[in-house]
GUZA-621636 format. One record per atom (N, C-alpha, C): x, y, z; residue in one letter. Coordinates in pm, whole numbers, padded with zeros to 5 digits, always signed. Atoms other than C-alpha are relative to their C-alpha. Layout:
<recs>
XYZa...
</recs>
This chain:
<recs>
+00142+00032-00105m+02824+01120+03696m-00059+00069+00097m+00042-00069-00109s+02602+01344+03897s-00007-00074+00136s+00046+00036-00143l+02524+01320+04256l-00114-00090+00012l+00088+00073+00004f+02208+01191+04155f-00007-00104-00089f-00001+00126+00054d+02317+00903+03959d+00020-00103+00076d-00016+00099-00110s+02391+00726+04265s-00051-00027+00115s+00110+00001-00089t+02103+00742+04441t-00123-00110-00020t+00083+00116+00003p+01869+00436+04498p-00110+00012-00135p+00068-00103+00116v+01637+00649+04286v+00026-00043-00128v-00083-00008+00150a+01834+00669+03981a+00078-00151-00008a-00051+00134+00041a+01991+00311+03997a-00112-00093+00000a+00144+00077+00048a+01626+00179+03988a-00008-00007-00143a+00090-00032+00126a+01524+00343+03690a+00106-00068-00118a-00065+00034+00111n+01834+00233+03522n-00030-00137-00025n+00004+00121+00030a+01795-00111+03580a-00159-00030-00045a+00092-00010+00042a+01430-00044+03498a+00035+00019-00147a+00021+00091+00115s+01551+00018+03179s+00110-00039-00080s-00022+00121+00036r+01755-00216+03128r-00074-00122+00014r+00101+00113-00019q+01480-00441+03185q-00124+00002-00116q+00074-00030+00125a+01296-00267+02919a+00004-00094-00114a+00045+00050+00150p+01212-00434+02573p+00142+00023-00115p-00086-00008+00085l+01486-00432+02301l-00012+00103-00082l+00076-00111+00120a+01259-00262+02098a-00007+00155+00065a+00043-00117-00071e+01215+00039+02326e+00162+00023+00009e-00104-00144-00027r+01582+00096+02441r+00106-00011-00122r-00040-00057+00100m+01674+00098+02139m-00032+00106-00116m+00096-00094+00054r+01407+00344+02008r+00160+00107-00032r-00111-00130+00023p+01647+00643+01824p-00040+00139+00095p+00018-00087-00118r+01659+00948+02052r+00058+00115-00125r-00089-00103+00076t+01814+01169+01731t-00074-00015-00120t+00003+00052+00180l+01733+01157+01349l+00136+00008-00074l-00137+00045+00061e+02082+01086+01302e-00002-00127+00054e+00011+00135-00031e+01990+00753+01459e-00148-00074-00083e+00125+00041+00087y+01641+00751+01305y+00008-00086-00145y+00012+00079+00138a+01612+00449+01014a-00071+00048-00108a+00144+00001+00136g+01389+00500+00694g-00044+00169-00026g+00080-00176+00055q+01154+00790+00539q+00110+00097-00023q-00137-00155+00083e+01444+00994+00371e-00097+00044-00099e+00092-00148+00039h+01158+01118+00178h-00060+00078+00056h+00070-00063-00140l+01015+01278+00460l+00145+00079+00049l-00105-00062-00104l+01368+01345+00655l+00136+00020-00054l-00132+00010+00092g+01651+01329+00377g+00006+00159+00018g-00014-00085+00003p+01822+01676+00344p-00099+00097-00119p+00138-00104+00074g+01543+01963+00201g-00112-00069+00003g+00136+00094+00004k+01276+01689+00245k-00123+00098+00122k+00055-00095-00037p+00998+01853+00348p-00086-00050+00174p-00004+00034-00106l+00947+01707+00728l+00103+00016+00077l-00118-00044-00065r+01336+01774+00784r+00002+00114+00027r-00039-00077+00029i+01298+02077+00706i-00106+00073+00104i+00112-00011-00084a+00967+02132+00919a+00070+00020+00160a-00077+00043-00130i+01170+02014+01230i+00068+00088+00000i-00118-00073-00004e+01467+02213+01146e-00025+00127+00041e+00056-00122-00022e+01294+02543+01150e-00117-00008+00099e+00062+00002-00113d+01068+02442+01438d-00188+00038-00038d+00129+00010+00069d+00755+02451+01220d-00125-00044+00134d+00061+00015-00124a+00493+02472+01507a-00148-00021-00034a+00130+00033+00066t+00170+02319+01263t-00006-00133+00031t-00019+00150-00006s+00038+01979+01359s-00031-00068-00127s+00050+00115+00127m+00015+01698+01174m-00032-00140+00049m+00061+00108-00007i-00095+01348+01118i+00146-00117-00067i-00113+00117+00033f+00170+01016+01067f-00071-00102-00061f+00070+00125+00007w+00008+00754+00861w+00109-00090-00022w-00100+00097+00104g+00201+00467+00794g-00058-00151+00094g+00057+00136-00058p+00163+00061+00896p+00147+00005+00170p-00077+00042-00152p+00301-00080+01257p+00190+00045+00000p-00153+00038-00010g+00703-00037+01345g+00065+00089-00095g-00105-00085+00087t+00788+00260+01083t+00038+00132+00102t-00074-00062-00115g+00871+00490+01405g-00094+00131-00016g+00085-00077-00050k+00551+00709+01446k+00008+00086+00096k-00066-00044-00118t+00606+00741+01774t+00124+00049+00044t-00100-00057-00019t+00969+00784+01795t+00038+00151-00098t-00047-00121+00084l+00979+01075+01553l-00086+00070+00052l+00101-00135-00147a+00696+01260+01809a+00088+00014+00096a-00096-00026-00079k+00937+01187+02046k+00146+00117-00030k-00122-00044-00009i+01240+01306+01899i-00034+00163-00080i+00075-00156+00029i+01033+01632+01751i-00046+00081+00125i-00009-00084-00113a+00960+01699+02107a+00154+00047+00080a-00141-00015-00048l+01298+01687+02211l+00077+00077-00068l-00113-00100+00060r+01468+01911+01978r-00111+00129-00009r+00075-00161+00021t+01189+02187+01988t-00010+00000+00158t+00042-00064-00128q+01203+02174+02383q-00130-00003+00037q+00122-00015-00028s+00875+02096+02405s-00055-00140+00141s-00041+00071-00079t+00690+01898+02666t-00097-00095-00061t+00022+00141+00093f+00592+01523+02559f-00143-00060+00060f+00107+00038-00053i+00220+01430+02652i-00045-00117-00066i+00039+00095+00037e+00145+01072+02530e-00142-00061+00048e+00153+00025-00010f-00205+00984+02459f-00046-00115-00086f+00091+00097+00086s-00399+00668+02335s-00076+00004-00020s+00121+00030-00003a-00690+00660+02171a-00052-00142+00042a+00053+00142-00065v-00754+00291+02318v-00042+00040+00139v+00004-00005-00173l-00740+00389+02665l-00061+00099+00051l+00047-00136-00027s-00874+00793+02678s-00141+00028-00054s+00126+00038+00079g-01178+00887+02604g-00017+00209+00038g-00023-00180+00037i-01317+01307+02604i+00018+00025+00123i-00046-00057-00108k-01299+01355+02943k+00102+00015+00027k-00142-00030-00031e-00938+01292+02938e+00050+00132-00094e-00022-00089+00087i-00903+01483+02678i+00027+00142+00018i+00021-00119-00030k-01037+01797+02776k+00102+00016+00130k-00085-00050-00093q-00844+01825+03112q+00147-00026-00044q-00090-00069+00080v-00518+01785+02882v-00011+00136-00081v+00001-00146+00076m-00647+02061+02679m+00030+00113+00101m+00032-00118-00102v-00688+02273+02998v+00111+00008+00070v-00104-00007-00069d-00337+02189+03165d+00107+00076-00135d-00134-00019+00147a-00133+02248+02786a-00066+00154+00043a+00041-00132-00013e-00330+02578+02803e+00058+00093+00087e-00020-00040-00130k-00249+02675+03133k+00176+00019-00006k-00175+00010-00001a+00156+02567+03045a-00002+00113-00129a-00006-00133+00117s+00124+02820+02707s+00000+00092+00044s+00042-00144-00076h-00010+03127+02910h+00175-00002+00085h-00138-00036-00062m+00376+03020+03120m+00138+00017-00120m-00118-00004+00103g+00588+03029+02811g+00026-00153-00020g+00003+00141+00037s+00543+02603+02783s-00029-00031-00141s+00047+00124+00110r+00529+02417+02440r-00060-00167+00011r+00065+00192-00020t+00316+02076+02482t-00015-00041-00158t+00095+00117+00137i+00301+01825+02196i-00069-00081+00022i+00100+00069-00088l+00025+01658+02275l+00006-00157-00144l-00010+00159+00099f+00093+01265+02072f-00104-00049+00016f+00133+00152+00002v-00253+01029+01995v+00055-00061-00065v+00001+00108+00084d-00153+00717+01898d-00123-00113-00023d+00138+00002+00040e-00423+00559+01688e-00092+00074+00024e+00093-00100+00024i-00600+00887+01620i-00113-00048-00054i+00053+00011+00118h-00789+00715+01390h-00165-00077+00046h+00081+00045-00100r-00975+00542+01714r-00109+00051+00088r+00056-00102-00044f-01133+00835+01794f-00119+00030-00075f+00090-00060+00057n-01487+00947+01752n-00012+00181-00090n+00025-00114+00045k-01632+01235+01572k+00023+00107+00132k+00020-00090-00096a-01701+01412+01875a+00137-00003+00067a-00144-00023-00013q-01349+01334+02042q+00079+00072-00104q-00105-00085+00079q-01145+01458+01761q-00063+00160-00024q+00042-00159+00045d-01374+01799+01734d+00045+00076+00149d-00019-00076-00134a-01264+01859+02140a+00126+00010-00065a-00129-00089+00038f-00907+01916+01975f-00003+00137-00089f-00013-00054+00089l-01017+02142+01695l+00027+00172+00085l-00015-00205-00077p-01024+02539+01937p+00134-00044+00054p-00144-00010-00040y-00672+02418+02106y+00085-00022-00174y-00072+00000+00084v-00504+02327+01787v-00010+00103-00080v+00047-00170+00081e-00686+02677+01607e+00093+00064+00031e-00034-00122-00109r-00580+02869+01911r+00163-00012-00045r-00123+00039+00005g-00177+02677+01882g+00006-00013+00145g-00097+00024-00171t-00193+02586+02265t+00053-00113-00010t-00089+00123+00028i-00080+02233+02144i-00003-00027-00102i-00099+00027+00124r+00123+02107+01866r-00067-00165+00005r+00071+00154-00005l-00117+01783+01781l+00088-00080-00089l-00072+00067+00060i+00055+01496+01652i-00046-00145-00037i+00052+00090+00011g-00124+01224+01537g+00050-00123-00065g-00057+00095+00083a-00040+00870+01447a-00149-00104-00047a+00075+00103+00052t-00252+00631+01226t+00063-00116-00069t-00045+00084+00103t-00243+00297+01042t-00052+00029-00090t+00114+00012+00069e-00560+00373+00874e+00009+00155-00115e+00004-00138+00045n-00572+00651+00565n-00116+00087+00067n+00122-00085-00050p-00705+00951+00731p-00076+00111-00105p+00114-00046+00072s-00884+01082+00456s-00154-00081+00034s+00090+00050-00024f-01143+00866+00577f-00051-00029+00156f+00012+00039-00136e-01060+00790+00974e-00032+00142+00041e-00031-00173-00108i-00986+01193+01059i-00143+00036-00086i+00077-00087+00000i-01267+01430+01076i+00089+00116-00083i-00076-00074+00130a-01224+01700+00755a+00030+00101+00045a-00048-00080-00057a-01217+02001+01023a+00177-00006+00055a-00138+00006-00074l-00922+01844+01216l+00120+00006-00138l-00079+00009+00093l-00738+01750+00877l+00023+00054-00085l-00071-00162+00085s-00723+02100+00704s+00074+00050+00093s-00063-00069-00062r-00559+02180+01020r+00162-00051+00034r-00123+00104-00004c-00310+01902+00988c+00076+00029-00093c-00098+00057+00136r-00003+01820+00763r+00000-00154+00027r+00024+00107+00029v-00057+01469+00644v+00154-00044-00043v-00123+00051+00035y+00285+01302+00648y-00005-00196-00029y+00033+00136-00008t+00299+00909+00511t+00116-00072+00022t-00107+00087-00039l+00556+00680+00644l-00045-00136-00074l+00040+00117+00039t+00607+00360+00484t+00146-00129+00049t-00060+00055-00058a+00754+00041+00586a+00159-00031-00004a-00102+00001+00013l+01130-00016+00633l+00053-00105-00081l-00053+00123+00110t+01321-00195+00343t+00089-00110+00104t-00046+00112-00112e+01511-00529+00507e+00121+00002-00030e-00157-00064-00031e+01850-00357+00435e+00013+00094+00122e+00028-00077-00107q+01705-00095+00682q-00034-00046+00093q+00014+00102-00099i+01602-00367+00901i+00122-00063+00041i-00150+00079-00035v+01974-00571+00898v+00055+00118+00094v-00083-00121-00020s+02117-00219+00950s-00023+00010+00182s-00006-00035-00128l+01936-00160+01270l-00004-00145+00083l-00048+00156-00058l+01979-00555+01366l+00142+00041+00055l-00173-00017-00037e+02356-00504+01363e+00070+00115+00074e-00042-00120-00091r+02353-00176+01551r-00046-00053+00141r+00056+00046-00134a+02102-00351+01887a+00123-00140+00029a-00114+00113-00022l+02408-00640+01827l+00059+00031+00050l-00133-00101-00053a+02680-00399+01868a+00006+00098+00111a+00001-00056-00120d+02529-00186+02133d+00009-00013+00121d+00004+00009-00178p+02658-00217+02509p-00101+00044+00066p+00074-00090-00141d+02448+00005+02675d-00135-00036-00015d+00150+00018+00030r+02108-00003+02485r-00048-00135-00072r+00026+00146+00101g+02137-00344+02303g+00034-00072+00063g-00037+00142-00004l+02322-00674+02303l+00135-00033+00036l-00135+00069+00050g+02669-00628+02261g+00043-00023+00151g-00090+00051-00086r+02747-00684+02625r-00029-00199+00004r+00031+00201+00004w+02598-01087+02579w+00172-00020-00115w-00150+00052+00106e+02888-01095+02245e-00017-00092-00028e+00068+00075+00139i+02654-01255+02012i+00037+00088-00116i+00065-00006+00167t+02685-01233+01667t-00068-00090-00069t+00098+00057+00113a+02494-01325+01356a+00058-00022-00139a-00030+00024+00122e+02501-01488+01039e-00065+00120-00061e+00098-00102+00102p+02431-01253+00739p-00164-00052-00009p+00135+00073+00030e+02161-01520+00656e-00126-00008+00113e+00128-00040-00149a+01985-01477+01025a-00014+00142-00004a+00053-00118-00051l+01975-01144+01027l-00106+00033-00097l+00123-00011+00133a+01787-01124+00667a-00135-00134+00047a+00087+00118-00080t+01568-01454+00825t-00096+00132+00074t+00082-00136-00134i+01450-01139+01103i-00064+00097-00104i+00060-00091+00109a+01420-00895+00804a-00141-00017-00045a+00100+00068+00078s+01209-01110+00607s-00137-00026+00104s+00122+00052-00070y+01000-01200+00908y-00117+00125+00046y+00041-00121-00067s+00919-00856+01049s-00117+00076-00095s+00088-00086+00094n+00760-00686+00710n+00001+00107+00006n-00007-00099+00039g+00900-00392+00729g-00005+00078+00137g+00060-00036-00142d+00806-00333+01117d+00125+00019+00097d-00111-00095-00072a+01130-00183+01318a-00034-00095+00145a-00039+00064-00122r+01017-00318+01659r-00093-00124+00002r-00002+00170+00011n+00901-00712+01529n+00119-00039-00024n-00104+00060+00027s+01257-00722+01418s+00097+00000+00136s-00094-00004-00151l+01418-00591+01761l-00078-00151+00097l+00068+00102-00114n+01161-00802+01966n+00070-00158-00099n-00088+00104+00064a+01268-01098+01701a+00152-00018+00038a-00132+00026-00005l+01641-01042+01765l+00037-00084+00125l-00010+00036-00096e+01600-01042+02100e-00077-00125+00068e+00060+00127-00028v+01377-01368+02135v+00108-00078-00001v-00177+00085+00071a+01714-01566+01912a+00099+00075+00081a-00094-00007-00039a+01931-01405+02111a-00026-00057+00163a+00014+00080-00153r+01794-01523+02435r-00026-00133-00044r+00024+00117+00046l+01724-01851+02300l+00157-00112-00016l-00167+00022+00035a+02151-01866+02184a+00031-00039+00155a-00082-00038-00129q+02242-01734+02545q-00052-00105+00094q+00079+00132-00113s+02028-02030+02701s+00068-00114-00065s-00041+00097+00066r+02247-02257+02483r+00145-00027+00006r-00134-00035-00005k+02566-02075+02539k+00058+00022-00074k-00097-00013+00169e+02605-02033+02152e+00019+00160-00007e+00005-00181+00033r+02743-01698+02046r-00021+00078-00101r-00021-00042+00156v+02670-01726+01687v-00138+00017+00014v+00145-00037+00025l+02278-01628+01577l+00026-00107-00170l+00003+00007+00176t+02275-01858+01242t-00171+00010-00021t+00151+00060+00025k+01915-01933+01054k-00063-00087+00000k+00079+00085-00069e+01842-02209+01169e-00058+00012+00127e+00046-00019-00176l+01824-02091+01577l-00117+00092-00071l+00103-00102-00008v+01636-01760+01434v-00127-00100-00059v+00169+00091+00059a+01368-01997+01229a-00066-00109+00140a+00104+00043-00158e+01313-02194+01581e-00024+00089+00078e+00020-00114-00106a+01309-01878+01782a-00150+00063-00089a+00103-00039+00111l+01065-01759+01499l-00133-00071+00044l+00117+00164+00000q+00834-02099+01498q-00038+00046-00148q+00035+00002+00160r+00655-01939+01172r-00029+00176+00000r-00055-00156+00072r+00636-01608+00995r-00196+00044+00041r+00117-00100-00087i+00346-01365+01181i-00054+00056-00140i+00002-00088+00053l+00169-01198+00902l-00066+00127+00020l+00042-00108-00064l+00091-00840+00901l-00111+00027-00074l+00116+00027+00065y-00293-00858+00833y-00121+00105+00126y+00105-00074-00104d-00558-00589+00987d-00161-00017-00057d+00126+00029+00033k-00928-00733+00905k-00083+00094-00008k+00097-00154+00026h-01086-00395+00919h+00057+00101-00054h-00079-00088+00034g-00809-00198+00794g+00003-00016-00102g-00045-00054+00098e-00628-00066+00489e+00054-00116-00069e-00089+00106+00082q-00441-00368+00429q-00091-00112-00067q+00121+00120+00020h-00772-00606+00441h-00056+00056-00126h+00046-00056+00138y-00889-00389+00122y+00114-00008-00106y-00068-00027+00049d-00577-00381-00002d+00063-00160-00111d+00017+00162+00005i-00502-00769-00061i-00131-00068-00089i+00098+00017+00039i-00871-00832-00169i+00041+00038-00136i+00019-00068+00134s-00815-00612-00439s+00111-00060-00135s-00081+00093+00020a-00480-00807-00485a-00040-00082-00079a+00004+00147+00052l-00634-01142-00540l-00127+00056-00143l+00082-00007+00081h-00916-00965-00764h+00082+00016-00128h-00070-00117+00128k-00712-00750-01012k+00120-00157-00055k-00100+00115+00065s-00463-01112-01070s-00104-00106-00070s+00082+00048+00017v-00768-01295-01096v-00049+00049-00162v+00035-00082+00060r-00876-01030-01359r+00065-00015-00117r-00104+00027+00065n-00541-01085-01541n+00060-00123-00031n-00055+00137+00038s-00557-01442-01582s+00161-00023+00066s-00159+00095-00030d-00235-01530-01338d-00064-00045+00170d+00033+00103-00093a-00342-01802-01137a+00079+00012+00103a-00135+00056-00055d-00008-01844-00970d-00008+00115+00136d+00005-00091-00065a-00050-01480-00831a-00132+00016+00099a+00117+00038-00066a-00414-01559-00725a+00029-00071+00134a-00009+00068-00085l-00330-01825-00535l+00086+00050+00099l-00076-00028-00091y-00076-01651-00359y-00076+00089+00089y+00071-00111-00067w-00317-01355-00257w-00093-00115+00097w+00113+00054-00088l-00557-01589-00148l+00047-00068+00127l-00064+00058-00131g-00315-01780+00102g-00014+00155+00099g-00066-00094-00111r-00213-01427+00249r-00156+00015+00082r+00152-00049-00090m-00591-01351+00345m-00029-00137+00077m+00024+00158-00061l-00656-01725+00453l+00126-00033+00119l-00102+00041-00125e-00328-01786+00674e+00041+00131+00085e+00044-00066-00156a-00368-01452+00858a-00132+00031+00033a+00148+00057-00078g-00706-01574+00957g-00138+00126-00058g+00137-00150+00085e-00960-01344+00713e-00093-00152+00033e+00134+00055+00031d-01310-01484+00727d+00032-00064-00131d+00039+00128+00133p-01321-01792+00470p-00157+00051-00108p+00128-00089+00026m-01685-01644+00405m-00009+00096-00091m-00040-00133-00006y-01569-01299+00364y+00052-00032-00153y-00134-00015+00116v-01309-01415+00055v-00131-00126-00073v+00075+00092+00077a-01603-01666-00085a-00075+00091-00056a+00086-00104+00103r-01845-01389-00158r+00057+00076-00067r-00053-00104+00091r-01585-01186-00313r+00071-00088-00159r-00064+00105+00116v-01482-01468-00547v-00132-00024-00055v+00071-00039+00129v-01854-01491-00664v+00004+00116-00026v+00005-00116+00084r-01857-01131-00742r+00153-00012-00079r-00079-00015+00106m-01554-01173-00936m-00103-00108-00144m+00068+00071+00112a-01739-01468-01141a-00102+00090-00044a+00150-00050+00100v-02049-01257-01266v+00079+00139-00008v-00012-00108+00105e-01847-00931-01319e+00154+00001-00077e-00065-00007+00093d-01548-01047-01480d+00054-00133-00078d-00033+00110+00098i-01572-01393-01619i-00167+00028-00091i+00149-00064+00065g-01987-01318-01693g-00009-00162-00092g+00042+00070+00029l-02114-01519-01925l+00122-00095-00178l-00043+00095+00022a-01812-01604-02115a+00047-00194+00018a+00025+00135-00061a-01810-01898-01875a-00124-00021+00066a+00061+00004-00104p-02099-01918-01734p-00036-00098+00151p-00013+00098-00101e-02052-02221-01523e+00048+00047+00123e-00039-00007-00149a-01804-02020-01285a-00082+00030+00115a+00099-00045-00131l-02075-01890-01097l-00016-00103+00079l+00090+00144-00056n-02222-02237-01003n+00104-00050+00091n-00091+00086-00057l-01870-02356-00950l+00042+00076+00114l-00119-00093-00140c-01742-02041-00671c-00133-00013+00082c+00083+00027-00075l-02105-02112-00541l+00012-00132+00120l-00080+00144-00012s-02012-02481-00533s+00087+00039+00119s-00110-00038-00077a-01678-02369-00334a-00046+00101+00127a-00011-00037-00138k-01833-02128-00077k-00116-00102+00088k+00073+00087-00113d-02084-02403+00064d+00080-00080-00035d-00123+00076-00087a-01781-02655+00075a+00074+00073+00098a-00093-00079-00126m-01570-02406+00290m-00124+00009+00110m+00116+00008-00072h-01953-02387+00471h+00036-00140+00073h+00010+00135-00050f-01944-02786+00526f+00139-00002+00042f-00151+00015-00028l-01561-02869+00550l+00043+00089+00124l-00147-00060-00111g-01416-02579+00753g+00080+00023-00018g-00158+00026+00000h-01058-02486+00794h+00015-00163+00052h-00069-00041+00063p-00858-02602+00684p-00019-00067-00132p+00015+00073+00156e-00987-02846+00409e-00093+00065-00110e+00101-00094+00076g-01260-02598+00276g+00091+00097-00092g-00052-00124+00056e-00995-02344+00171e+00025-00097-00140e-00031+00061+00113l-00899-02619-00095l-00105+00052-00121l+00105-00013+00072a-01252-02539-00247a+00012+00146-00053a-00043-00187+00048l-01159-02160-00281l+00090-00003-00074l-00159+00018+00034a-00788-02225-00391a-00087-00076-00186a+00047+00068+00141q-01001-02458-00711q-00107+00126-00034q+00077-00135+00064a-01267-02168-00776a+00111+00117-00041a-00072-00100+00079v-01005-01912-00829v+00096-00031-00075v-00015+00025+00114v-00795-02093-01010v-00087+00015-00122v+00076+00020+00128y-01045-02186-01245y-00044+00169-00063y+00012-00101+00027l-01147-01803-01246l+00099+00093-00080l-00120-00067+00037a-00794-01692-01325a+00021-00059-00135a-00013+00096+00095l-00792-01976-01609l-00126+00071-00095l+00118+00038+00051a-01130-01905-01736a-00035+00096-00124a-00017-00139+00083p-01198-01676-02043p-00091+00108+00071p+00036-00094-00079k-01254-01338-01919k-00150+00148-00118k+00119-00083+00051s-01604-01103-01991s-00010+00096+00093s+00088-00070-00123n-01713-00794-01785n-00129+00070-00117n+00116-00039+00049a-01986-00739-02046a-00150+00026+00021a+00123-00019-00095v-02282-00792-01862v+00013+00131+00113v-00014-00052-00098y-02115-00598-01584y-00016+00130-00051y+00003-00108+00065t-02057-00302-01812t-00192+00076-00075t+00120-00031+00092a-02407-00322-02000a-00110+00026+00147a+00050-00016-00080y-02583-00311-01657y+00035+00137+00094y-00010-00114-00090n-02396-00048-01515n-00045+00168-00123n+00028-00106+00075t-02499+00194-01861t-00111-00018+00002t+00121+00014-00042v-02819+00071-01759v-00073+00091+00106v-00026-00141-00132r-02776+00240-01415r-00032+00142-00073r+00003-00203-00028g-02679+00585-01513g-00137-00006-00153g+00124+00000+00095d-02951+00556-01817d-00094+00028+00088d+00136-00012-00077i-03220+00508-01570i-00026+00109+00069i-00015-00118-00012q-03057+00780-01375q+00005+00150-00029q-00013-00095+00119a-02988+01024-01671a-00144+00046-00077a+00115-00024+00096t-03358+00992-01800t-00156-00001+00074t+00112-00008-00046a-03698+01047-01747a-00071-00139+00032a+00085+00106-00026a-03899+00741-01607a-00115-00051-00064a+00141-00009+00137e-04123+00675-01931e-00069-00111+00039e+00164+00112+00011p-04496+00477-01929p+00067-00136-00049p-00010+00145+00035v-04404+00083-01991v-00110+00013-00155v+00069-00015+00127p-04513+00135-02404p-00104-00134+00044p+00116+00074+00012l-04894+00010-02414l+00023-00152-00024l-00008+00170+00029h-04825-00339-02589h+00106-00052+00066h-00106+00120-00093l-04551-00477-02301l-00104-00018+00134l+00039-00014-00172r-04821-00362-01999r-00141-00148-00029r+00019+00077-00038n-05013-00609-01874n-00199+00023+00020n+00135-00064+00009a-05424-00651-01924a-00095-00095+00049a+00110+00114-00068p-05636-00847-01696p-00147+00073+00008p+00147+00007+00069t-05915-00668-01726t-00067+00081-00074t+00098-00068+00168r-06199-00498-01978r+00062+00126+00023r-00040-00149+00054l-06103-00129-01909l+00146+00015-00002l-00133-00013+00089m-05766-00173-01968m+00062-00061-00100m-00033+00007+00138k-05800-00343-02270k-00084+00109-00100k+00065-00081+00075e-06012-00081-02364e+00088+00121-00003e-00072-00052+00011l-05763+00129-02296l+00115-00009-00073l-00078+00047+00068d-05543-00032-02502d+00157-00061+00043d-00086+00122-00133y-05331-00233-02206y+00019-00169-00154y+00001+00116+00056g-05191-00512-02466g-00024+00022-00116g+00059-00013+00131k-05288-00395-02771k+00163+00003-00107k-00148+00032+00097g-04999-00520-03074g+00106-00088+00051g-00164+00125+00034y-04790-00755-02896y-00075-00098-00062y-00065+00071+00091q-04650-01017-03057q+00016-00136+00084q-00045+00118-00089y-04642-01343-02881y+00126-00114-00032y-00090+00070+00084a-04291-01475-02991a-00017-00132-00040a-00010+00129+00019h-04363-01830-02978h-00077-00005-00111h+00164+00029+00057d-04684-01784-03195d+00103+00058-00185d-00056-00094+00106v-04423-01589-03494v+00096-00074-00048v-00086+00053+00016e-04195-01741-03714e+00147+00064+00033e-00166-00027-00089g-03772-01779-03558g-00048+00034+00105g-00015-00056-00190r-03913-01691-03189r+00036+00106-00012r-00041-00161+00017v-03855-01336-03256v-00109+00091-00050v+00089-00106+00063a-04146-01068-03300a+00099+00145-00035a-00028-00152+00049d-04053-00736-03473d-00044+00114+00094d+00098-00066-00077m-04185-00560-03172m+00111+00124+00123m-00055-00065-00069d-03989-00240-02987d-00067-00040+00158d+00006-00011-00141c-03951-00334-02595c+00060+00110+00137c-00050-00125-00095l-03768-00034-02455l-00102+00095-00029l+00103-00131-00023p-03964+00307-02367p+00072+00060-00158p+00012-00032+00136s-03995+00521-02706s+00163+00087+00011s-00177-00104-00007s-03634+00752-02595s+00071-00063-00001s-00097+00112+00016l-03446+00455-02581l+00053-00085-00117l+00066+00095+00055a-03551+00272-02851a+00116+00002-00094a-00085-00005+00062g-03297+00115-03048g+00167-00020+00080g-00161-00005-00115r-03014+00157-02717r+00077-00179-00037r-00086+00164+00013r-02749-00157-02706r+00081+00032+00129r-00104+00029-00114y-02610-00255-02380y+00078-00093+00025y-00089+00087+00009y-02478-00559-02406y+00043-00087-00104y-00101+00026+00088q-02184-00601-02602q+00092-00117-00016q-00047+00149-00031p-02113-00979-02600p+00195+00010-00020p-00112+00029+00085t-01700-01023-02642t+00023-00141-00093t-00031+00109+00082g-01540-01294-02871g+00077-00084+00077g-00074+00124-00154e-01426-01499-02518e-00106-00115+00000e+00051+00083-00034g-01549-01776-02455g-00138-00031-00034g+00186+00038+00059r-01972-01887-02492r-00061+00114-00050r+00104-00115+00037e-02033-01547-02555e+00051+00047-00147e-00005+00007+00197k-01891-01562-02897k-00095-00072-00063k+00151+00035+00046l-02188-01775-02959l-00116+00076+00037l+00035-00109-00068l-02341-01513-02794l-00040+00058-00070l-00062-00135+00087a-02249-01258-02987a-00057-00050-00166a+00061+00102+00134q-02366-01480-03331q-00102-00015+00004q+00151+00039-00006r-02718-01531-03169r-00033+00149+00008r+00006-00203+00025i-02730-01115-03128i-00030+00046-00143i+00004-00047+00171e-02673-01109-03523e-00111-00063-00069e+00112+00013+00062e-02914-01344-03604e-00149+00052+00071e+00107-00064-00063i-03186-01195-03403i-00039+00106-00066i+00043-00135+00072a-03167-00873-03568a+00054-00049-00120a+00009+00039+00137r-03122-01051-03921r-00202-00056+00000r+00138+00076+00003i-03455-01216-03868i-00110+00153+00075i+00086-00171-00031k-03614-00854-03722k+00010+00041-00132k-00040-00065+00116a-03452-00721-04036a-00081-00045-00110a+00054+00070+00143e-03595-00930-04272e-00165+00014+00024e+00141-00022+00003k-03970-00917-04105k-00049+00144-00017k+00066-00110+00055r-03992-00543-04112r+00055+00023-00190r-00026-00044+00105r-03843-00550-04479r-00181-00080-00077r
</recs>
């Protein structure tokens, strides 16, 4: 122990450290303590090599919450003996950015290296991100940004091109359990002095609850341990942990990538006729607080994109579910959405109209905007009639079979076939009708 450890200031600092949340106290200080991300930090892996070789390149850590982005930045700063400045994109503006840059530039002239860690860097606007560019370019600072959002969409191209992007993944349940066991056993930084043990099922419950988030799991362990201590219990059971957690908190960002991932999973489950998976992903969205009317709009889209005319009643059912959700509200209205989702999953599938319309759009973009054929034009005036507007038009109700032998597409697209019905559901009948119309036209030509 040094002389300074016994001072009141040092004693107060140690006491404050012990009062810090368990997740902060157990934050890894070395790569050996760090859990997960073996694809980046294992022997011979890219980030491990960059750290060991003291590569000064700026970088972006992209991954879900609790995967160790901040921790890894601090480990790099400690390992490379750099000054570590932590910056929050939520709390800081461009004035603070420029001041930090100026201070870092002065420090670099004195031989000091600075790592600027920017948490939630995706929250900075373009002008704020631009402010980093000259300093990153000159090597005045080593920028390490952390984001839960896809950097391709949220980080400006100029800054992204000067950084390496490393993707961090959620921790596995086995890795979470290992962290929890370490926290229970550590007498200095963890809960070891409480002399509490845990049943394997209890730790597995916390790991499942955490959704791969180390911080969440350690916070949950601390809550459960305090509950056990208040009851003078020495063993964390599955029942006690469930009581401490109350209910599972779903990881879901209504404005982030997960929002689009889960709606994508719902849509693709419906398309693949998997009613059980569709119900699960619907529940994941609604239970996490997603706007049910957003879900209703997407469900209506599924009806026209993936069911189409194979089961045309699906559109009416989905619109009715949307109205029911609006009328009943939460939670009763959610059953209407569940009913619509199950129906869509089990209904016959056809994307024939969706495909046909996309082909039409492609032709419109690729071909000249030809004038409407004369025989299809309206002729409300005598001049238009003298110019042959409407000449040769055949009124379908006046001809046999109610089908006239008349081209209705522009001449360059004559004979083009867009709608190709499938043999699914009602479209089987529509395919037969198309064949009948073609036969009637052929007979009239003969």
